[in-house]
N, C-alpha and C positions, 0 to 999 in steps of 0.2 A: 504494500500500500504506500503510495506517494502522498505526502502531506505538505500543504502550503498554508501558512497562517499570515493574517494581517490584523494588527491591533488597531482598533478604531478609536476615535476621540471620545465616544460615549461609553468607554470602559467595557467594550465587548470585543470579542475576537472573531473574525471571519476565518473559518477553517475549510479548506478545500481538500477532499480526500479522493484520490484516484484509485480505483479498484482493479486488481489484476483480472484478466479475462477468465482464467480458470476458476477464480473465486465467484465471479458472476455466473458462470455456467453451473457451478455447484448450487448456488442459490436458486437458479431456475428449476433444477431437479427437486430441490426441497419444496419449492412452490408447487410443482406438479403433484407431489405426494399430498401436500396440504389441500389442494383443490380436489384431488381424487377422494379425499376423506369426506367432503361435504357435497360433492356433485355426483349425481347418479349417472354412471357410465355403463351403458348396456354391455352385458357379458363379463363384467368384472365386479368383484367385491370391493367395498369401500377401501380406498387407499392402495389397491392392487393394480390399477391400470398402468400400463407402460407410459413412459414419458411422451413418446410421439403420439400416442392415442389421446392423451390429455391435451396436448398442444392442438391437435386437429379439432378436438371437441370444444375447447373454450377459446381458442384463438391465441395468436402470438402476443397481442396487446395485453390481454388479461393475465397471461402467464408472466409477462414482463413486469406488470404493475405489482403483482404479488411478490415476485423475486426482489424487486427494489425495496418493498416494505421490509422484507426479511433482512436484506442487507443493511438498511438503516439501523435497525435494532441491534444488529450484530457488530457492525464496524464502528458505531458512534463511541461506545466506551473505550474501544481500543484506540481510536483516533485521538481522543483528548488525552489519553494516557501517554501515547507516543509523543504528542505535541507538548506535554508537560504543562497542561492548562489546569488551573484550579477554578472550576466553575462555581458560581454562587447559586445556581439553580438549573433547571432543565434548559438545554439549548433548543434551538428550532431549526428544522430543515428549511433553509432559505430557498434553494432551488436545486433541481437536477440539471447540472451544467451540460452534461452530454451522456449519451448511451454507449458510444463506441470511441474511446473507452468510457466506462461508467465513472462519472465524477459527481460527487455530492458537495454542495456548499452549505455549511452549518453556520449559524450565528449563535455564539456562546457567551452568556453573561459572566464576567469575571467576578471573583470575590472582591468585596470592597477593600479599599486600602486607606489607611489614615496615617498621616505624618504629623505628629504633634509638634508644636513649636515649643518655646521655652515656657511651658505652662507653670513651672515652679516659681516663676518670677511674678505671676499675676497676683495682684493684691486687691481685695474688696472687703472693706470692714463689714462685720456682721453686727448690725445695730438695730434690732427690732424696737419699735416704739412702745414704751410701757403704757399700760391701761391707766386712764385718768379717772378721777372721782366723777368728773362730768359725764364720762361715758357710762359709768355705772348708774348715775342718776337718770340718764336718758333711758337706759334699759329698764329701770324700775318704773319709769313713767309709762313705758309700753306695757309692762305687766299690769299697772293700775288700769290702763285702758281696757285690757283684756278682761279684767275682773270688774269692770264698771257696770252700773245699772243705768238704763235710759228710760226717760219718760217723755211723752209727747209734749211739745212746746207750741202753743198757739201764738206764735210771734215770729218776727224775722230772725234768721240765724245770727248767731254771734260766736265769738271766740269760745272754744270749749265744747261747742255743739257737735252732734253727729247729724250730717245732712244726707238724706236718701234722695237719689235723683236718677234720671236717665241721661245718657250722654251719647252723642255721635260726633264724628269729626270729618272734615273734608278739606282738600287742598284749596287754597285761595287762588293759586295760579297753576292749575294742572297743565301738563303737557298735552298738546293736541292729540286727540284720540285716546287719552288715558282716562280711566275711571277716577274721578276726583275723590271718591269715598276712601277714607283712611280707617275710620272706625264705624262699623255698623252700630245702630242704636242698641244699647245694652244698659242694664241697671248697674248702679255704682253707689257705694256708701263711702262718705269721706268725713273724717274728723278734722275740725278746724283747730289746729294746735296753735299755741302761743308762738310768737315770732322766734323766740330763743330755742324752740324745739322743732324748727323746720327740718324736714327730712329731704336730703338731696336725691333720694330714690323715689320721691313722691310721683305718683302717676296721675295724669299723663305728663305733667312737668312740675318741677319745684315751684311752690307758690300757688298752685291751682286751687287748693282748699280755701285760701284767703279771698279768692275771687268770688266766693259764695256768700261772704258776709253781707247780711242785709236782705237776703232773699227769703221769701216765705213759701209755704206750700202752694203748688200750682203755678208759681212764677217761672218765667223762662229768661234765659240770658245767652247771648253770644259772646264767647270769650276767644280772642285772637292771641296766638302765640307763635313766634318764630323760633324754631329750634336752632341752637348754636351749632357751630362746626364741630365742637367736641361733645355733642350730645351722645348719650348711650344708645339712642335709636339711630343707627347709621343711615337707614333709608329716609329719615326725615331731616337730616342735617341741612341747615340753611333754608328750610322750607317753612312757609307760613301756613298755619292750620287754623281753621275756625271750628271751635267746639260749640255745639248746640246743647245746652243743658236745660232740663226742666225738673224743678224740685218736686219730689213726691211728698216728702214730709221732713219736718225738723224735730229733733229730739234733744232734750237736755241730757247731759251726761253727769252722773254722780260718781266720782272716783273714790275708792276706798282710802282710808287714812293710812299713811306710811308709818306703821308701828310694829311692835313685836307680834301682835295678833295677826296682822296681815302676812307677815313672814311665815307664821305657823300654818296658814291656810295653803301655802304654796309647796309644802313638803315637810321633810324632817329638819326644819330649822327652828332652833330655840328662840332666836331673836333676829333683829335686823342685821346685826353684826355678822351672824353666820350666813344670812342670805347674801349680803354684800360680798362676803369672802367667796362664796360659791360663784356668784356672778363674775367676780374678778377673774377667778380661775378659768371659767368658761370663755370669757372674752380674750384672755391671754392665749388660751389654746387655739381659738379660732384665728386670732390675729397672727399668732406665730405660724400657723399653717399657710395663711395668705402671704405673709412676709417671706417664708421659706420658698414658696413657689416662685415668687418674683426674684428673690435673691439667687437661687440656684439657676434659674433660666438666664439671668444676666451673667452669672459667673461662667456658665458653659458657653454662652455666646462670646464672651471675652476670650476664652481659650480657643474657640473655633475661629476667631478672627486671625489667629496666627498659625492655623493648621491647614493642611491640605487633605481634603476628603474627596474620594472618588468612589462612585458606585454605578452599577448598570441601571438602565431605565426600568428594568423589570422590578427592581427593589422599590423604586419610587412608586410605580404603579400599584404594587401591593400595599404601600402605605396610604395611597389615595383611596384605594378600595376599602381599606380598614376604617378610614375616617368617614367615608360615605356610609358604611354600615352602622357605625356608631351614631351618626346624625339621624339616619332613618329610624333607628331604634328609639332615640330620644324623641323624635317627632311622633312616632307611633304611641309612645307613652302619653303624649299630649293630644291624641286622637287626630293627628294630622299626617299627611303623607308628603314626600319630597316634592311632588309636582305642585301641590297646593302651596307649600312653603316658598317655592321658587316664584310662583305667581304673585304671592304677597310681596316678595322682594323685588318684583318687577325685573326678573332676569330669566335666563334660560340655563339649562343644565351645563352646556359646554362653557358658557361664560363664567358661571358660578364655580365650576371646577378649576378653570384656568386662573381666575382672579383670587379665589379664596381657599379652596381645598388644596390645590397644588402647593402654594407657598407654605401653608401650614404643614403639609406632608413633608416637604423638603426640610423645614426647620426641625420637625420631630425626628426624621430619619438621621439627619446630621448629628443632632444631640445624642441620639442613641449610639451611633457609631463612635462618637467622641468618648462617651462614657465607657464603652467596651474597650477602647484602646487604653484609656487611663487605668482601668482595672487590670489589663494585661501588663502595662508598663510598671505599675506600682506593685505588681504581684500580690494583689489583694486576695486573702484567703477567707473562707467561710468555715466556721466550726460547726459540728453537728448540732450543738445546742442552739446556735443561731438559726440554722436551717429548720430545726424542729419548731422553734418559736414562730418563725415566719410562716411555716406550713399551717400551724394551728390558727394563726391570725387570718390567713387567707381563707381557710376553710370556714372559719366563723363568719367572715364577711359574706361568703357565698351562701351559707345557710341562712343568713339574716336577710339576704336580698330578695328571697321569695322565688328565685329561679332554680334553687337547688333540686327541688322535687322534680321539676320538668327535665333538668339535665340528667338526673339519676335514671329517669325512665328512658331517655333517648341514648345515653352513653353508658357503655359497660363500666362497672365499678372500677376495674383495674385501670382502664384508660382514663377515667375521670380523675382517679387518685394521681396518676402520672402527670396529667395536665395541671392539677393543683400544685403538685410538687415542683414542676418546672416554673410555674408562675411565682411560687413562693421563693424559690432560689433566685429568680431574676430580681424580685423586689428586694430581697436581702442584700444582694450584690450591689444593686443601685444605691441603696441606703449607705452601704460601705463606701462606695465611690464618692457620693455627695459629702459624706463626713470627712473623707480624706481631702477633697477639694476645698472644703471650708477651712480645714486645718492649714492647708497651704496658703489660701488666700488671706487668712487673718494673721499669718506669721506664726501660728501655734506650732506647726510642723517644724519650722526652723528652730524655734526655741527648744522643742523637745529633742531635736538632733544635737543641739549644742550641749544640753544637759547630759545626754547619753555619752558624748565624747569625754566629758570630764568626770563621769561617774565610774568608779572602778568596777570592772565586770566580776561577777561571782566566779569562783573557781569551778571548773567543770568537775562533775562527779562521774568518774568512769564507770561506776557501778549502777548509775541511775539511767533507767530507760527513758528515752525521749517521749514526751506526751503525744499520744495519738490524736491527730486532728484531721478530719476530712476537709479537703479543699475543693473549690470549684474545678481547679485544673485536674486534681486527682480523679474526681468523678468523671471528667471528660475522658481521661486516659483509660478508665475502667469500662467505659461504655462500649458495647458491641458495635455502635455506629461510628466508631473512631475512624475507620477506613471504609466507608460505604462504597458500594458500586456507584459510578457516576450515574446521575439520573438520565433516563432515556429522553431523546429530543422530542419536542412537540411537532408532529407532522402538520 
């Protein structure tokens, strides 16, 4: 077999394999036997018809097509092995270049490559913002609202009231041919909070509730608002919307007193001090999770700015497909499909994928590859205790999600356990990578290295057995998939 290779700019290799005539003839005879097994040939038992009889029966073209299919499956693994190619996934038969001699052209995705820069010099302080007493007070106010009592008020609405209304919205200057409707008429209840308790997440825009002050039941009002360029609602940025509201009723709100008795109604809290402490802990945990997401994303992007990452288009497509599946699942939970979502966004599938899904997929893929390379470079190891803890955590989350019973019915228990174990190991390793990167970025790793250099090492005990610890690399070495057969090409 003669082999030619050409490395392409998109991290794929074009491989042309030329097959010897005798090999091709052998495959044609294999094809004849295979056809004879499934084709009824008068006078012969299945698989027993001579080659020439089969050829006359089915024709040269059918025999040739079957022979080429057999050849592709047989020579592809041999070809990439002889060429020394490390594929990242199944290759594809690009074309049959010629029949005499037989030449195949394959397109093979290469395994991704990552060249890290000097990531050990990257610095990013880790400074989460502490929870303030004001934030706790605001949370308690929301609790008071949840446990408030309301009574009808035969008067215009005022600060502190709950207003029940219907609302619809439309574009003031819609594009030609576009439906101006933004919000179909729907019921809404709004609490008019004091100015110092304004919520930036208020819907449909911050300050909307205070536009209702002075309205009585059955009164209507048109409220205009132009959404800023940094609005949370991307499709409405810079657009002026007219909201039509009609008040259904106004109710006064009586809030409970903030005292120990109120705290005791909310759970096992002896007093307000215990409640405030619990709220602080919860806000700190939530705030830390949000801060960590932003911190690590920024840190990995800083490392990526000085790195070279290459991957084949197939890997990116897999990431795009994964994001689309996640989006469709989230939309289904909201009783919406992707087609409706795109219509609301005033876009089409191709544009949406190109402008939004693809950039997100590239970022996620690059970050994942960077973290894998850091784990390898830093030689990060996972102990069995760490793996067990991550497995239990992952299994608990799966069981709590409500999907566990469905999965258990569809997926064999052993396969499900293996999938959970793989996910758990990946999570644990990612956490270890992020911890290491934070230690480097904050200078902690450098300090620890300096301390280690000046600390006398304990004398080795020749009689002491080293502690056994399973590592991610050891598990990979032990895996029967360590040297798998190359995947067959996609015809």
